[in-house]
C-alpha positions as CSV (number, residue, x, y, z in Angstrom):
1,X,-104.9,12.5,67.4
2,X,-103.2,9.8,65.4
3,X,-103.9,6.1,65.9
4,X,-102.1,2.9,64.9
5,X,-104.2,1.6,62.0
6,X,-104.2,-2.0,63.4
7,X,-105.6,-0.8,66.8
8,X,-109.1,-2.2,67.3
9,X,-111.7,0.6,67.0
10,X,-113.4,-0.5,70.2
11,X,-110.2,0.0,72.1
12,X,-109.9,3.5,70.5
13,X,-113.4,4.3,71.6
14,X,-112.6,3.2,75.2
15,X,-109.5,5.3,75.4
16,X,-111.2,8.4,73.9
17,X,-114.3,8.1,76.1
18,X,-112.8,7.0,79.5
19,X,-109.4,8.7,79.4
20,X,-109.8,11.7,77.0
21,X,-113.5,12.2,77.9
22,X,-114.5,12.9,74.4
23,X,-118.2,13.2,73.4
24,X,-119.7,10.5,71.1
25,X,-120.0,12.9,68.2
26,X,-116.2,13.7,68.2
27,X,-115.3,10.0,68.7
28,X,-117.5,9.0,65.7
29,X,-116.0,11.6,63.5
30,X,-112.4,10.7,64.4
31,X,-112.9,6.9,64.1
32,X,-115.2,7.3,60.9
33,X,-117.9,5.1,62.7
34,X,-121.6,6.0,62.9
35,X,-122.5,8.0,66.1
36,X,-125.3,5.5,66.9
37,X,-122.7,2.7,67.1
38,X,-120.4,4.9,69.4
39,X,-123.4,5.7,71.6
40,X,-124.3,2.0,71.9
41,X,-120.7,1.2,72.9
42,X,-120.7,4.0,75.5
43,X,-124.0,2.9,76.9
44,X,-122.4,-0.6,77.4
45,X,-119.3,0.8,79.0
46,X,-121.5,2.7,81.4
47,X,-123.1,-0.6,82.4
48,X,-119.8,-2.2,83.0
49,X,-119.8,-4.3,79.9
50,X,-116.5,-5.0,78.1
51,X,-117.3,-4.1,74.5
52,X,-114.1,-5.9,73.4
53,X,-115.5,-9.3,74.2
54,X,-118.0,-10.9,71.7
55,X,-121.2,-12.0,73.2
56,X,-122.8,-15.4,72.4
57,X,-124.5,-15.2,69.0
58,X,-122.2,-12.5,67.6
59,X,-119.7,-12.9,64.9
60,X,-121.8,-14.4,62.2
61,X,-120.2,-14.9,58.9
62,X,-120.8,-12.1,56.5
63,X,-123.1,-12.7,53.6
64,X,-121.7,-9.8,51.6
65,X,-120.0,-11.1,48.5
66,X,-116.9,-9.5,46.9
67,X,-119.0,-9.0,43.7
68,X,-121.5,-6.9,45.7
69,X,-118.8,-4.8,47.2
70,X,-117.3,-4.1,43.8
71,X,-120.7,-3.1,42.4
72,X,-121.4,-0.8,45.3
73,X,-118.0,0.9,45.0
74,X,-118.4,1.2,41.2
75,X,-121.8,2.9,41.5
76,X,-120.6,5.2,44.2
77,X,-117.6,6.4,42.1
78,X,-119.8,6.8,39.0
79,X,-122.5,8.8,40.8
80,X,-121.4,10.0,44.1
81,X,-124.1,12.5,44.7
82,X,-126.9,10.0,44.0
83,X,-125.3,7.1,46.0
84,X,-126.7,7.4,49.4
85,X,-126.7,4.4,51.7
86,X,-130.5,4.3,51.4
87,X,-130.5,4.3,47.6
88,X,-127.9,1.7,47.4
89,X,-129.5,-0.5,50.0
90,X,-132.8,-0.4,48.0
91,X,-131.0,-1.3,44.8
92,X,-129.1,-4.2,46.1
93,X,-131.7,-5.4,48.8
94,X,-129.3,-4.9,51.7
95,X,-129.5,-2.9,54.9
96,X,-128.2,0.7,54.9
97,X,-125.7,-0.4,57.6
98,X,-124.2,-3.1,55.2
99,X,-123.8,-0.5,52.5
100,X,-122.2,1.8,55.0
101,X,-119.8,-0.8,56.1
102,X,-118.8,-1.6,52.5
103,X,-118.1,2.1,51.8
104,X,-116.2,2.8,55.0
105,X,-114.2,-0.3,54.6
106,X,-112.9,1.3,51.3
107,X,-112.2,4.6,53.1
108,X,-115.2,6.4,51.6
109,X,-116.4,9.3,53.7
110,X,-120.0,10.7,53.7
111,X,-119.9,14.5,53.9
112,X,-120.8,17.8,52.5
113,X,-120.5,18.5,48.7
114,X,-118.4,21.3,47.6
115,X,-119.6,23.9,45.1
116,X,-117.2,24.8,42.4
117,X,-117.2,27.7,39.9
118,X,-116.1,26.7,36.3
119,X,-113.3,29.0,35.3
120,X,-113.2,30.7,31.9
121,X,-110.2,30.8,29.7
122,X,-109.1,34.3,30.9
123,X,-109.2,33.4,34.6
124,X,-107.4,30.1,33.9
125,X,-104.6,31.9,32.1
126,X,-104.3,34.4,34.9
127,X,-104.0,31.6,37.5
128,X,-101.4,29.8,35.4
129,X,-99.3,32.9,35.2
130,X,-99.6,33.4,38.9
131,X,-98.4,29.8,39.6
132,X,-95.6,30.3,37.1
133,X,-94.5,33.4,39.0
134,X,-94.6,31.6,42.3
135,X,-92.5,28.8,40.9
136,X,-90.0,31.2,39.4
137,X,-89.6,33.1,42.7
138,X,-90.0,29.9,44.8
139,X,-93.0,31.2,46.6
140,X,-91.3,34.3,48.0
141,X,-94.2,36.7,47.1
142,X,-96.3,34.8,49.6
143,X,-93.8,35.4,52.3
144,X,-93.8,39.1,51.6
145,X,-97.6,39.5,51.7
146,X,-100.2,40.4,54.3
147,X,-103.5,38.5,53.8
148,X,-106.6,40.1,55.2
149,X,-110.2,39.1,55.9
150,X,-113.2,40.1,58.0
151,X,-116.2,38.4,59.7
152,X,-119.3,39.2,61.6
153,X,-120.2,37.6,65.0
154,X,-123.7,37.6,66.6
155,X,-124.4,37.0,70.2
156,X,-127.4,34.8,69.3
157,X,-125.1,32.4,67.5
158,X,-122.8,31.9,70.5
159,X,-124.7,29.1,72.1
160,X,-124.4,25.3,72.0
161,X,-126.3,23.5,69.3
162,X,-126.0,20.1,70.9
163,X,-126.2,18.9,74.5
164,X,-126.8,15.7,76.6
165,X,-130.3,15.5,78.1
166,X,-132.3,13.0,80.0
167,X,-135.0,10.7,78.5
168,X,-137.9,12.6,76.9
169,X,-136.4,15.9,77.7
170,X,-134.8,18.6,75.6
171,X,-132.2,21.1,76.7
172,X,-133.5,24.6,76.4
173,X,-131.1,27.4,75.5
174,X,-132.3,30.9,76.2
175,X,-131.9,33.5,73.4
176,X,-130.3,36.8,74.5
177,X,-133.1,39.6,75.1
178,X,-131.1,41.8,72.7
179,X,-129.0,40.4,69.9
180,X,-125.7,42.1,69.4
181,X,-123.5,41.9,66.4
182,X,-119.9,43.0,65.9
183,X,-117.5,42.7,63.0
184,X,-113.8,42.2,63.0
185,X,-111.0,42.7,60.5
186,X,-107.4,41.4,60.7
187,X,-104.4,40.7,58.5
188,X,-101.7,38.0,58.9
189,X,-98.3,37.5,57.3
190,X,-95.2,35.4,57.7
191,X,-93.6,38.3,59.7
192,X,-96.5,38.8,62.0
193,X,-100.1,40.0,62.2
194,X,-101.9,43.3,62.6
195,X,-104.0,44.1,65.6
196,X,-107.7,43.1,65.5
197,X,-110.0,45.9,64.3
198,X,-113.5,45.5,65.9
199,X,-116.5,47.6,64.7
200,X,-120.3,47.5,64.8
201,X,-121.3,49.2,61.6
202,X,-121.6,47.2,58.4
203,X,-118.4,47.3,56.2
204,X,-118.4,49.8,53.3
205,X,-115.8,50.7,50.7
206,X,-114.8,54.0,52.5
207,X,-114.8,52.4,56.1
208,X,-112.7,49.5,54.7
209,X,-110.2,51.9,53.3
210,X,-109.9,53.7,56.6
211,X,-109.4,50.4,58.5
212,X,-106.5,49.3,56.2
213,X,-104.9,52.8,56.4
214,X,-105.2,52.7,60.1
215,X,-103.2,49.5,60.3
216,X,-100.7,50.3,57.5
217,X,-98.0,51.2,60.0
218,X,-98.2,47.8,61.6
219,X,-97.6,46.2,58.2
220,X,-94.6,48.5,57.5
221,X,-93.1,47.5,60.8
222,X,-93.3,43.9,59.7
223,X,-91.9,44.7,56.2
224,X,-89.8,47.9,56.4
225,X,-88.6,47.7,52.8
226,X,-92.2,47.6,51.4
227,X,-95.3,45.5,52.0
228,X,-97.7,43.7,49.7
229,X,-101.4,43.4,50.6
230,X,-104.1,41.2,49.4
231,X,-107.8,40.5,50.0
232,X,-110.6,38.4,48.5
233,X,-112.9,39.4,45.6
234,X,-115.6,41.0,47.8
235,X,-117.6,43.8,46.0
236,X,-116.6,46.1,48.9
237,X,-112.9,45.4,48.3
238,X,-113.3,46.0,44.5
239,X,-115.1,49.3,45.2
240,X,-112.3,50.4,47.5
241,X,-109.8,49.6,44.9
242,X,-111.6,51.8,42.3
243,X,-111.7,54.7,44.8
C-alpha cells in the first residue's frame, strides 16, 4: 500500500486501523514507527480520542541540535552493527526514543543483518562471464530456463506466533499430538510451472533425480524445442549431477 509522503502518519494509522483493520504490528512496519507508539494511538482511538489533535502541554520545542543529528548519523554509518539506539543514547546522553527519531527521520531502518560470503577470484570471474553472457543475449537464457527448489513443512510450525490477549493473560496454542512433516518440490519458468511434488521422505540424490525425471515432460511441454534446468548448490543437487 502506497501513501502520499506528506500525509500525516496519524491519519495513515487511523485509515489502516479503522478502515483496513490492520493489526498494530503491520501498521508499525508499514509506517516505520515503533509498535508501542502505534498501540498507544490505537488505545486512544478506542477511547474516542482524536489522535490528530494536540493535547495541552504537547508540542514542546525540540532540544535536539543539528550537530547532534549529524554526529548520530555519522556514527551509525561508520559502525552500523554497533550503533543500537541504546548505545547511541548512552553515548550522547539522550533517550533511545530521541535517537530512534533522528535515525528514522533520515530514513534509517533497524532490521536484521545479512550474512555474505566473500567470493574468491575464480567465482568472481565465473559470475562476470555469466553477466556478460546475459548482456550479450539480452537475458534470453533466463526466459528459457526452469528454476527449481524444495522446502519442508511441519504441522507444529503452522500456528500463530502472536495474538491479542487480555490483561495478565497469555494465549495458549496447543501443539499437535503428532507432528507431521511433508516436503515439496516445484519448478517455475516464464512459460509456466510444473505441478507440485509432495513427499514425506527426506530428499536424497537418487530420489531427487526421480522427481526431476517425473516432471520432465511438463517442462518439455513448456519448451518443445529444448529446456534448460537449474537449481541451487545443495549437496544433494551436486551429488545428483555427478551420478
